[in-house]
C-alpha positions, 0 to 999 in steps of 0.5 A: 500500500503506497503512502497516498492510499494510507493518507486517504484511509487515515483522513477517512477514519478521522472524518467518520470519528468526528461525524460520530462525535457530532451525532453523539453531541446532538443526541445529548442536546436533544435528550437534556432539555433546557431550563425554561421556567424561573423555578428551573433557572433558579434551581440550576443557577440559584435565587438572586440576592444582594449581599454584604459582609457584616462588620463591627461599627458604632451606632448612635442610640436615638430615642424619641420622647414627647412632651409640651412646650412652655415658655421660659420663666412662665408665670400665671397672672392670678386674680385676688378679688371676686369683682368684675373686670373693668378693663384689661390693658394688654392682649395676647402678644403684648410685651409687659414688664414686672408689676405692670398693671394688666387689668383693673376691677370695677369699683364696688362697695366691697373693694374699699381696702385700697381707698382706706389704706390711702386715707390712713397713709395720708393721715400718718404722713401729716402726723409724721411731718408735725412730729418731725418739727417737734423733734427738731425743736426737742419737743419729743424724744428720738424713740417717739420719732422712730415709733411714728416713722415705723407706723408710717412705713407699715401703713405704706406697706399696707397701701401697696398690698391693697393696691396690688389686690385692687389691680392685677399686676404682672408677676414678671416681664415677658410676653402675654401668651394667653388670655382667659377673660374679657372685661366685665367677666369675673375671674374670681379669687385664684382665677388665672387671668392670663399667662406670661412667658419669655419666648426667646428660650422655650422649655420642652417638659417630658415625663420620663419613666424610671426605665428611661431616666438613665438615658438622659445626661445634662447637656445632651443634644435633642432635636425637634423636627418642625415643618421640615426644619431641625431645631436643636436643644440641650437637656438642662434639668434632670430631677433626682426624684420622681413626681409622687403623683405620676411616678415620672421624672420631669425632665426639661430640654431648653431650646433657643427660640429667637425666631419663635418657631416653638410656641407654648402649648405645642405637643412635640416629639424630640429625638435624643442622642442618648448614647453610642453603642459598639457591635455588629451593625447591619442595614435595618432592611436585612432584618426580617421580623415575622411572628415575633422573631427577628432573623437575618438570611446568610449565605454559606461559603458553598453559596447556600441560603441559611436563616439565622435568628438574631437578637436586635439591640439599638435600631435606627431608620437605617441600621440595627445592632445585632447583639446575638446570632451573627459573627463579624465577616458573615455574608448576609442578604440585603435584598432577595430574602422574600423568596428564600428557603433554608438550603436554597442555592444563592446567585449573588448579584451586584 
């Protein structure tokens, strides 16, 4: 057999072998159906999920507390008589000074104490003036003169008391923030005619439970969000004893209020930067809460889904502290957990 014939036979053999291999591949392709449904694709390649690695980090423990705004140095103007009001000299928004006359009573036969005190002071002033002349000429002793001066001083004190009772005076400087009566009405003894407060600084008063009082530190920052604007204040008063009536601790937070955004009577919620904690921190969305249990979906080194029950500590809008159930460096899912089952194959996507 010559070389040409051998070469032709060899080529023919190789061609037949290649043809046979192609036929076998075609048969295998026909015998192995392609995955066409989502379930089949997921079973073959895995269920898609986005993941991150757990890390240790610091997290601010922000707590919310609600209470009512009051003006600083807030005082009530109290009526001391049961007579009708003749006139009111201020209105809501008026700035007043201490001892300014806020309102006056209608004069009746029952409220003559002021007039009587005036008459008594007038008589004593004349008598005292005469006795001063006598004392200067040596007609009376120094002891008699001192006694007369004392009587006049006591009478003037009585006149001032009667004046304060016959008119309603402001107990402090500030702004009138509320008015409860109108002229002609009778506030009665002890009735609150109006409220006066300083508004450049306002106080948020909180009733804090025994469980939370330990979170407050003097000087800690608290924030009130009002109409999209954050207003920051400081914790200024932390009582050492609870209120005996409600067993709560009356904590005060003071805010600068030069723009008068916070007004007395507002019920607002403050966010307090209570403390900073350290530990495993994960995105809040990674924690799945169901039937009273918090869990996080992890991915093993083999790419298998595994659900782990965790204990959550401090939680914010974006992050959660994990106290137990996870270790640093574990792979956890942040998306795609809703269709996962324990043991599913996971397709990690970017």
